[in-house]
N, C-alpha and C positions, 0 to 999 in steps of 0.2 A: 441741701437747699435746692429749690427749683429755680429755673431761669427767671421766672416772673418776680420772685422775691428779690433776687440779685439785682434785677433792673430797677425795682422800686427803691432798694437800699443804696446802690452805687450810681445808678443812671445808665442809660443805654450806651453812650460812648465808651465808658470804662469796661462794661461787660463785653462789648463788641471787640475792643482792643485786646482783652484777655483771650477771647475766642480766636482772634486772628493770630495771637502769639502762640497758642496751642497748635493751631493749624500749621504755622510755619515750623514749629518744633517737630510735628509729626512728619511733614514732608521732608525736612532735613534728615531726620533719622531714617526714613524710608530710602532716601536717595543714597545715604552713606552705607547702609546695610545691604540694600538690594541692588541698586543700580551701579555703584562704583565697582564692585568685583566683576560684574559683567562687562563693564567698559574696559577694565584692565585686561581681561581675557581677549576682548575684541581688538584691543590695541596691539596685543602680542601677536594675534593672528594676522592683523593688518601689516605689521612690520615684516613678518615671515613672507607674506604674499608679495610685498614690495621687493624684498630681496630676491625672490624667485623671478619676478618680472625683470629685474635688473640683470640677473644671470641669463635669462632667455634673450634679452635684448643684446647683451654682449655676444652670445652665441650666434644670433642672427647677423650681427655686424661682421663677425669672423667668417661665417659661411658666405655672406654676400661678397666679402673681399676675395675669398677663395674662388667663388664662381666667376667673378670679374677677371681674376688672374687667368683662370682656365680659358675663359672665352677670349681673352686678349691673346694668350699663347696659341690657342686653336686658330684664331683669326690670322696670326702670322704664319702658321703652318699651312693653312688653306691658301693664303695669298702666295706663299712660296711655291706650293704645288701648282697653283694656277700659272705662275710665271714660268716654271719649268715646263709645264705642258704647252704653253704658248711658244716657248723657245723650240721645243721639239717639232711643233707644227710648222713653224717658220723654216726650220732646217729641212724638213721633208719637202716643203713647198719649193725651197731654193734648189734642192737636189732634183726635183721633178722638172723645174724650169731649166736647169743646166742640161739635164738629159734631153729635154725637148729641143734646146738650142743645138746640142750636139747632133741630134737626129736630123734637124733641119739643115745643118751645115753638111752632113754626109749626103743627104738627098740632093742638095744643090751640086755637090761635087760629082755625084754619079750622073746627073743630068748633063753636066758639062763634058763629061768624058764620053 
């Protein structure tokens, strides 16, 4: 039967409803046979990528903690080296000052004598 005779026999709304029902069946069959397997595969790949991102994020967090620890310890070492250097400089300055005072005292005694 052709479409015109079906419309004359049953009416346009019934034929249109039958055509829409077939279209829905065709789309549903296509989606379940063609699209669903591809979506399942994509979902599996997405889960694997999310796991890799989590592992990389954990690695970055660990590395950041290690870098912060090293920088903190290096900062303490650098600070202690700076303090030691400053103490040496002060000791040398005190020794020179004492030598200068001793030299001044000797020169005054030699002037008096």
